[in-house]
N, C-alpha and C positions, 0 to 999 in steps of 0.2 A: 504494500500500500504506500504509494508515493505521497508526499506532503505538498500541498499547494502553497508555494511561497509568493505567489502573485497577490494574495489577499493581505489585507492589513494585519490580520491575525492568522499566521500559517496554521493549517489544520488538515486533518484527513477525516473529518467528521461531517463534511458538507455543511459547514457553518452558514454559508450564504443562502441555504434553503430555509433557515430559521431566522428571519429578520429580527424578531423580538429578542432572541438570545444574542444575536450578533450585535445589536445596539447596546444591550446590557454589558457585554464584554468589552465593547469599544469604549464605553463610558468608564469602565474599570481600568482599562489599559493605561491612560495617562497617570492615574493615581499610582499604579504599579511602578511606572517609570520614575515618578517622583520619589517613591519609597526607595527604589534602587539607587537613585542618585544620592539620596540622603544616607542610606544605611548599607549600601553595597561597598565594594572594596574602595577604601579611601585613598585618594591620591593617584588612581590609575584609570579613571573613567575615560580619559581622552587617549589612552595608550592603545597601540595595536597589539593584540595578543593572538597567538596561533591556536585557535580553538576548533573543536570538533562540533559540527552542526548536523543534526539529524535531517536526512532528506527522504527517508522512507522508514517503515517499521519492519522491513524485511531483514530477518536475522542474518542473511547471507552477506549483507553489506549495506549499512544504512546511514553512513556518515560521510561528510566531506570536511576537509581541513583547510583552513585559510586564516589570514589575519583579519580580525574583527575588533572594533571598539566595543567594549562590553555593553554600553547602553543601546548599541545598534544590533545586538544579538537578536536573532529572530526566534524569540520565545513563541510557543504556540501550543496546540492541543492535539495530541497524538495518541490514538488507541490502537492496540494490536487488532488484527483482523478478527471478525467474529467467528466463533466455533460453531459449525453447523449442528443444530439440534442439541446444543449444550443444555445440561440439566443441573439442578441443585444437587450437590454430591454429599450432603451431610445434613443432620438435624431433622426436624419434623417434616420438612418439605423435600426430603431426599427422593429423587426420582422424578420430581416435577420439572417442567420447563423453566430454565433460568429466566429471571425477570428482566424486562427491558425498562420498566418503570418502577418507581419506589412503591412497595406495598404500604398502603396507608397506615396499617397498624404498627409498622416497624419504622415509621418515618423518623421519629425522635432519636432512637438509638442509632440508626444508620447515619443521620446527620451528624451526630456527635462523633462517630468513628471517622467520618470524612474530615470534619473540622479539626479533630485532634491530630490526624496525620498531616493535614495541610499546614497546621501551625508550626510543625517542626521544620518545615522547609525554609521559610524566611528567617526563622530563628537562627539556624546554623550560619546563614550568610551574615547576619548581624554579629554573631559571636566571632566571626573570622575577619571582620572588615579591616582590622588594623594590621593583619599579618603580612600583607604585601610589602610593608615598609622595612621588614627585617628578613626578607627572603634569603635562603641559603644559596640559591642559584636561580637562573632564569628558567631552567627546567622545572624546578619546584614552584616557582611563581606561576608559571603557566598551568601547572596541575591544580594549584589552589583556585585559580580563576575558572578552570573547567568545572571543578566541583561546584563553585558558586553559581555559575550560570545554569547548571543542571538542576541545582536545588531550586533556583528561580522557576525553571520550567515545571518542576514537580508541583510547585505552588499553583501554576496555571492549570495543571491537570485536576487538582482538587477544586479550584474555583469554577472550572467548567462544570463539574458534577453538581456543585452547589447551585449554580445559576440555572442549569438545564433542568434539574430535577426537584428543586426545593423552593421554587418561587421566591416570594418576598423574603422569607426567612433565610433562604440561601444567599440572596443578594446582601442582606445585612451581615451574615456570617463572613462573606467575602470581604466586606469592608473591614470587619474586625481583624481579619488576618493581616491587614496592612497597618492597623492601629496599635496592636500590641508590640512590645519591644523586649528583646532578650535582656534580662537582668533589671528591668525597670520595676521599682517597688510598687508603683501605682498601677501599672498595666503590664504585668509580666507575661511571658509565654506560658502556655498551659502546663507543660511538663517540666519538672525541676531541672533535669540535665540540660535543658535548653535555656536555662537562665544562668548557667555557670560561665565563667570567663574562659576564653581560649587565648591566653596571653602570649604564647610562644609556640614555636614549631614542633617541639616535642609533644605538647598538648594537642596540636592539630593532627599530628600523625596518629596519636592514640585515639583521638576523636573519630577520624575517618576509618581506622581499623576496628574500633569497638562500638562506638555509638552509631556510625553508619551501618555497621553489621546488625545492630538492632533494627535499623530501618529495613534491611534485607528481610528479616524475619517477620516484621510487622506487615510489610508489603506483600510478602509471600502468603501470609495468612489471609489478607484482604483479597489477594488475587484468586483465592478459592471461593469468594463470595458468590452467593446465588444471584446477587444484583449484578447483572452482566456488565454494564458500563463501568462500574468500579473495578471489577475483575480485569477488564481489558485495559483500563488506565494503569493499574498497578503492574500488569505484566510488562508493559513497555518501560515503566519507571525502573523496574528491576534490571533491564539491560543497561541502563545508565548507572545504576547503583554499583554495578560490578567494578567500574573504574574507580569509584570512591574507595572501595575496599582495597583495591590494588595500590592506590596512593598511600594509604595508611600502612599496609603491611610492608611494602617495599621501603617506605620511608624509615620505619623503625629498623628494618633489616639493614639498611645502609648506615644508620647510626651505629648499630652494633658492630658492623664490619669495620667502621672507622675506629671505634673504641678498641677493638681487638688489634688493629694495626698499631695503634699508639701503645698499647700495653706490651706488645711484642718488641716494639722499637726501644722502649725504656726499660724493658725486662722487669716490669712491676704491674701488679693490679691494684696497688694502693689507691683508693679513691682520690686522695689529695694530690698525688703525683699525676694521676690521669687528668684531673681537672686542670692542673697547672700547665698541661700540654694543649689545652683548648678542646678537650674531648669530654664526653659525658660518661661518667662511671656507671657500671652496671647496677650498683645498689640504688642510685638515683632513678635509673630507668625502671627498676622494679617498683619503686615507690609510686611513680606515675602510673604504671600499669595497675597497681592496686587501687589507686584512686579512681581511674577512669572506668575500670570494669565494674567497680562497686556502684558508682553513680549510674552506670548504664543498666545494671541489673534491676535497679529500682524502676526503670521504665516499664517493666513487665507487670508491675502492680503487685497486689497481695497474692500470697500463695493460694488462697481460697477466694473465689470471686463469683458472685451470682451474675454480675454484669457480663463476664466472659461466657458463663454458661448460657445466658439468655441470647447473646450474639450467636453462639454456636447453634443452639436449638432453633433459632429463627432462620438459620441459613445465611447469616450476614458475614461472619468471619470464621474461617475454618482453622484447622491446625496446619503446621508446616508440612507441605507436600501431602495434603489430605488424601488425594486419590491413590497414593502409593501405599497407604496404611492398610493393614490386613485386619480390619474389624468391621463392625456393623455400621460405623459412622453415625451412630445415634447416642451411644455411651450411656444408655439408660441404667445399666447395672455394672458397668466397668469401674475399676478403681485405678488409682495412680499413686505411687509413693511420694509423700510430701514431707519435708523436714519440719520438725516441731521442737519445742523446748520442753524438757522434762527435768524440773529442778534446775541444776546448773549444767545439764548436759544436752547436747543436740541429738535428737533421735529421728527416726524415720517411721512414719505411720501411713497406712493406706487410707486414702480419701476418695470420695466419688470422683471419677475421672472428669465428669462434666463440670464440676466446680473447681477442678485443679488444672484447668487449661492454661492459665498463666504460668504455672510452675512447669508444665510440660514444655511450653514454648521457651521459657528461660533455660531449661535443661538442654533443649536442642541448640540454643544459642551458645551455651557454655561449651558444648562438645565441639562446635565449629571454631570457637575462640581457641580452644586447646590445640586444634590442628595448626592454627596460625602460630601459637607459641612454640609448638614443636618445630616448625620451620625456622623460627628465630633461633631456637637452640641449636639447630644444625649450623647456622651461621657462626654461633659461638664456638661450637665444636671444631668447625673448619678453621676458625681463627686462633685455635690453640689454647683456649682457656677452659678451665673446669667449671667456671661459673655458669649458672643456668637461670632462666626466668621461670616463674611459676605463677599459675593463677591462684589467687587467694580463695579460701572457702567462700561459698556463696552467702554465708551469713555475715561475712566481714563487712564492717562499715556500711551497714544498710540503714536507710531512713524510712523505708516503706515495708509493711508486711510484718510477719511474725518477729523478725529480728530488728525492727526499728528501734533505734536508741539503745540496743543491747550491745555490750562490749564483747567482741569476739576477735580472737587472734586470726591471722591469715591461715593458720593450721586448723581452725575450727574449734578452738578451746574457748569456753565462756570465761570471761575475765571479770575481776572486780574493778571498781572505779580506780582504785589505786594502781592496779597492774596496768590498766589502759593508760593512765597518766604517765607512768614510767616508760612505757614502750611504744606508744603510738607514733612518736617521731621517728622510730626505726622503720615504720611501715608505710607512712604517708608523707608526701612532700611537705616540708615546712617552709617558713619564710626564707631561710638560708638557701634551701634547695631552689626555690623559685628565683631568688636573687642571682644565684649562680647561673642557672639556665638562661635567665634574661640577659646576663652579661655577655653571653655568647651570640645573642641575636643581633648581629651586624649584617647589613645587606651586602650581598655579593651579586652584582649585576653584569659582570663581564662574561660574555658567552664562553661556555666551557669551563668556567671556574666554579669552585664549590667552597662552602664554609669549612672551617677546620674540624667541625664535629660531625660531618656527614660525608660518606663516600659517594662518588658518582654512580649513576644507575648503570645497569648492565647494557642497556641500549637506549636509544632515543625514542621519540614519539613519531609514529607514522613513518618509520624507516628514515627519519632524519638523524643526522649525526648528533652526538651529545653537545657538540660545539655550536649547534644551530641557535640562532637568535629567537628563542621561543616567545619572547616579548620584547617590544621596542620601547624601552623605558627612558632613553636619553632624549 
């Protein structure tokens, strides 16, 4: 399905055939551009960036590359092709034809799902808007901006659904998506992780590795929806999300590679000596990992959730890769193991699978994260160090659910207040760690050059050399 770039709003949904919707989106578009100029990448709005733009939703090759000024990027509305005779694959409506319109009785919950997903997209752009000023290379600067413009397009995807299918309420919600601000105490973003700061590139790479990976799992669950337009929107968003995960995983991998090179050169893994050479020591990287994954795990919500059960039963949000699972897809009598607190110990108990859907999705996510950590540890092994990164226990540093406000070590031991006070600085980045990482954030904008704390990538973008001018910033 090719995309019509001759229209004011590029799309493959025949927008010109729905004049009322077209007018509504065209009224929203200038407000979106105002938001982008105010809250998008600061200092680079007029610069040429080598960006990828979707030209079709064909998985065999759907993008073209070229220099674009970000405010001129052709955001639009792209859905994957409809699946012939698609059915609802889970819940009470299993086996029925997928819905092309919103079922009236499910309107409120479905709108909330769309709005919550939509709110995360501009939030991450806002969190990252200052990072361009401290880019470690033009290669990384371009990747940051590619992530940013795609998050902007994902916002368009959710706004289209709101305006197309939810009438006046949808139009009001679309306005609200541009009015909230990440970290603003008066009008914060909906989910806590999207109100955290992303002050440096180590945080950015962990965000794209871990928090965008949550996006993968949330989008994959929504892609199972019996509401077909939502499913088709999310399926295309997932093709773009893969690049975000690549940026994060390879970014951390390159940092680890550089740290290993420094440790080998100075024949020491002492954190102070490593830092003095302008590299990031492994214990600091572990602290950032602990923080970012614990904050992201909270995005899945409470271990037991009637809202998640209702969304599944109604056929609105499925499990990860729902159709590949070998059960009845109704979960009326099934159970699932859920962590719980028994005195001062963490135990596992069986809970109704229907109400434990959040926990199942969190577990799927953690398994995927562990695969990424395993790949990082291969970088460390190849680099000649015995140090390894580890995921903390999922009860560590949690603010939502059973373990909210409970003090738990990365190994999963419940701690007293005094024990937490003595040791938490060993597990989470403190002011001194943030200050050190921030001290490294000096821009490197000469083509082919990289900051002292990160190695070059294995290859360039779109078969371009690493020395290519991925952004024209001078």
